[in-house]
C-alpha positions as CSV (number, residue, x, y, z in Angstrom):
1,M,-126.0,59.4,19.4
2,L,-125.9,61.5,22.6
3,A,-124.9,65.1,22.4
4,Y,-122.4,65.3,25.3
5,S,-122.0,69.1,24.8
6,T,-125.5,69.4,26.3
7,F,-124.6,67.7,29.5
8,S,-123.7,69.6,32.7
9,D,-120.3,69.2,34.3
10,S,-121.6,67.1,37.1
11,E,-123.3,64.8,34.6
12,L,-120.0,64.5,32.7
13,I,-118.1,63.7,35.9
14,S,-120.6,61.0,36.8
15,M,-120.2,59.4,33.3
16,L,-116.4,59.9,33.5
17,R,-116.4,57.8,36.8
18,L,-118.0,55.0,34.8
19,S,-115.1,55.2,32.2
20,N,-117.2,56.9,29.5
21,R,-114.6,58.1,27.0
22,A,-117.0,60.4,25.2
23,A,-117.7,62.2,28.5
24,Y,-113.9,62.5,29.0
25,T,-113.5,63.9,25.5
26,E,-116.2,66.5,26.1
27,I,-114.5,67.6,29.3
28,Y,-111.3,67.8,27.4
29,K,-112.9,69.9,24.6
30,R,-114.6,72.2,27.1
31,Y,-111.6,73.1,29.2
32,T,-108.4,72.6,27.3
33,A,-108.3,76.0,25.6
34,I,-108.9,78.0,28.8
35,L,-106.6,75.9,30.9
36,Y,-103.8,76.1,28.2
37,S,-104.3,79.9,28.1
38,H,-103.8,80.1,31.9
39,A,-100.8,77.8,31.9
40,Y,-99.1,79.6,29.1
41,S,-99.7,83.0,30.7
42,K,-97.8,81.8,33.8
43,L,-95.1,79.7,32.1
44,Q,-94.5,81.6,28.9
45,D,-93.5,78.4,27.3
46,R,-95.8,76.6,24.8
47,E,-94.3,73.2,25.3
48,E,-94.4,73.4,29.1
49,A,-98.0,74.6,29.0
50,R,-99.0,71.7,26.7
51,D,-97.2,69.2,28.9
52,A,-99.0,70.6,32.0
53,I,-102.4,70.2,30.2
54,Q,-101.5,66.7,29.0
55,E,-100.4,65.6,32.5
56,L,-103.6,67.1,34.0
57,F,-106.0,65.2,31.6
58,T,-103.9,62.0,31.8
59,T,-104.3,62.1,35.6
60,L,-107.9,62.9,35.3
61,W,-108.5,59.8,33.2
62,L,-106.3,57.5,35.3
63,K,-108.0,58.6,38.6
64,R,-111.5,58.8,37.1
65,E,-113.0,56.0,39.2
66,N,-112.0,57.6,42.5
67,L,-112.5,61.2,41.4
68,T,-113.8,63.4,44.2
69,I,-114.7,66.9,43.1
70,E,-115.9,69.0,46.0
71,T,-116.4,72.2,44.1
72,N,-117.3,72.5,40.5
73,L,-115.4,70.9,37.6
74,S,-113.9,74.2,36.3
75,G,-112.6,75.1,39.8
76,Y,-111.1,71.6,40.3
77,L,-109.4,71.8,36.9
78,Y,-108.2,75.4,37.5
79,C,-106.6,74.3,40.9
80,A,-105.1,71.3,39.3
81,I,-103.5,73.3,36.4
82,R,-102.3,75.9,38.9
83,N,-100.6,73.2,40.9
84,R,-98.9,71.8,37.8
85,V,-97.7,75.3,36.8
86,L,-96.3,75.9,40.3
87,N,-94.5,72.5,40.1
88,T,-93.1,73.3,36.7
89,I,-91.8,76.7,38.0
90,S,-90.3,75.0,41.1
91,H,-88.7,72.4,38.8
92,R,-87.2,75.2,36.7
93,R,-85.6,76.7,39.7
94,V,-84.2,73.4,40.9
95,A,-82.9,72.7,37.3
96,S,-81.5,76.2,37.0
97,N,-79.7,76.0,40.4
98,Y,-78.4,72.6,39.3
99,F,-77.1,73.9,36.0
100,V,-75.5,76.9,37.7
101,S,-73.8,74.6,40.2
102,I,-72.5,72.4,37.4
103,Q,-71.3,75.5,35.5
104,D,-69.5,76.8,38.6
105,D,-67.9,73.4,39.1
106,F,-66.9,73.3,35.4
107,N,-65.4,76.8,35.6
108,K,-63.5,75.9,38.7
109,F,-62.2,72.7,37.1
110,E,-61.4,74.5,33.9
111,S,-59.6,77.3,35.9
112,I,-57.6,74.7,37.9
113,T,-56.7,72.8,34.8
114,D,-55.7,76.0,33.0
115,H,-53.5,77.1,35.9
116,R,-51.9,73.7,36.1
117,V,-51.1,73.7,32.4
118,R,-49.6,77.1,32.6
119,E,-47.7,76.2,35.7
120,N,-46.3,73.1,33.9
121,E,-45.4,75.2,30.9
122,L,-43.6,77.7,33.1
123,A,-41.7,75.0,35.0
124,I,-40.5,73.6,31.6
125,L,-39.5,77.1,30.5
126,I,-37.6,77.7,33.7
127,E,-35.8,74.3,33.5
128,K,-34.9,75.1,29.9
129,E,-33.4,78.5,30.9
130,I,-31.5,77.0,33.8
131,A,-30.0,74.4,31.5
132,C,-28.7,77.2,29.3
133,L,-26.6,78.7,32.2
134,P,-22.9,78.0,32.2
135,S,-22.2,74.6,33.9
136,K,-20.6,75.9,37.1
137,M,-23.2,78.6,37.6
138,R,-26.0,76.1,36.8
139,E,-24.5,73.6,39.4
140,V,-24.3,76.2,42.1
141,F,-27.8,77.6,41.3
142,E,-29.4,74.1,41.4
143,L,-27.7,73.2,44.7
144,S,-29.1,76.5,46.1
145,R,-32.6,76.4,44.7
146,K,-33.4,72.7,44.2
147,S,-31.4,71.1,47.0
148,N,-31.9,74.0,49.3
149,L,-28.3,74.0,50.4
150,S,-26.8,77.1,52.1
151,R,-24.0,79.0,50.5
152,K,-21.6,77.5,53.1
153,E,-22.7,74.0,52.3
154,I,-22.4,74.6,48.5
155,A,-19.0,76.1,49.0
156,A,-17.8,73.1,51.0
157,Q,-19.3,70.6,48.5
158,L,-17.8,72.3,45.4
159,N,-14.6,73.5,47.1
160,L,-15.4,77.1,46.3
161,S,-15.4,80.3,48.5
162,E,-18.7,81.5,49.9
163,K,-18.2,84.7,48.0
164,T,-17.9,82.8,44.7
165,V,-21.1,80.9,45.5
166,K,-22.9,84.1,46.3
167,N,-21.7,85.7,43.0
168,Q,-22.7,82.7,41.0
169,I,-26.2,82.6,42.5
170,N,-26.7,86.4,41.9
171,S,-25.4,86.1,38.4
172,A,-27.8,83.2,37.6
173,L,-30.7,85.2,39.1
174,K,-29.8,88.2,36.9
175,V,-29.6,86.1,33.7
176,L,-32.9,84.4,34.5
177,K,-34.6,87.6,35.4
178,L,-33.5,89.2,32.1
179,K,-34.7,86.1,30.1
180,F,-38.1,86.0,31.9
181,D,-38.7,89.8,31.7
182,S,-38.3,89.5,27.9
183,I,-40.5,86.4,27.8
184,L,-43.2,88.0,29.9
185,A,-43.1,91.2,27.8
186,T,-43.6,89.1,24.7
187,M,-46.5,87.1,26.2
188,I,-48.3,90.3,27.3
189,F,-48.0,92.0,23.9
């Protein structure tokens, strides 16, 4: 049995090109620890460092027949792991930006939804308080605020004086203001 640990890197590369699994295993044993150490020092994540090493050696095996190493094997592997580390860091940034973007969108959606819910609750509360007004006052107020009629138009429609319409609207506003001031004070405290 051959002792692959005694072969030089260039001899191992030659055997690797011929699909020699034992040569591949020797290269793996020789360089895994140092490459892992380098990857981990840059990534500070054990799983990402292991993944980078695994990808590097998988690619090394898959491209073994066309492998062209112009420097020495250690330099080639170092450059390859450095590139994988840089790709991982770049991917982290992209993923981080993507998650921040999603979080921003979620917060905007949540904020819009929250505002709409509150707006709907307030509209229901206002309608409830308007419904509690005396009938004539409520009718005048609704014609003024919901139908956007002028005092003169309301007076003509209900056969009232403009002064009565004005008084009814002012009275309705005072009653509603008192109700909502107490409701808001309760909500705040």
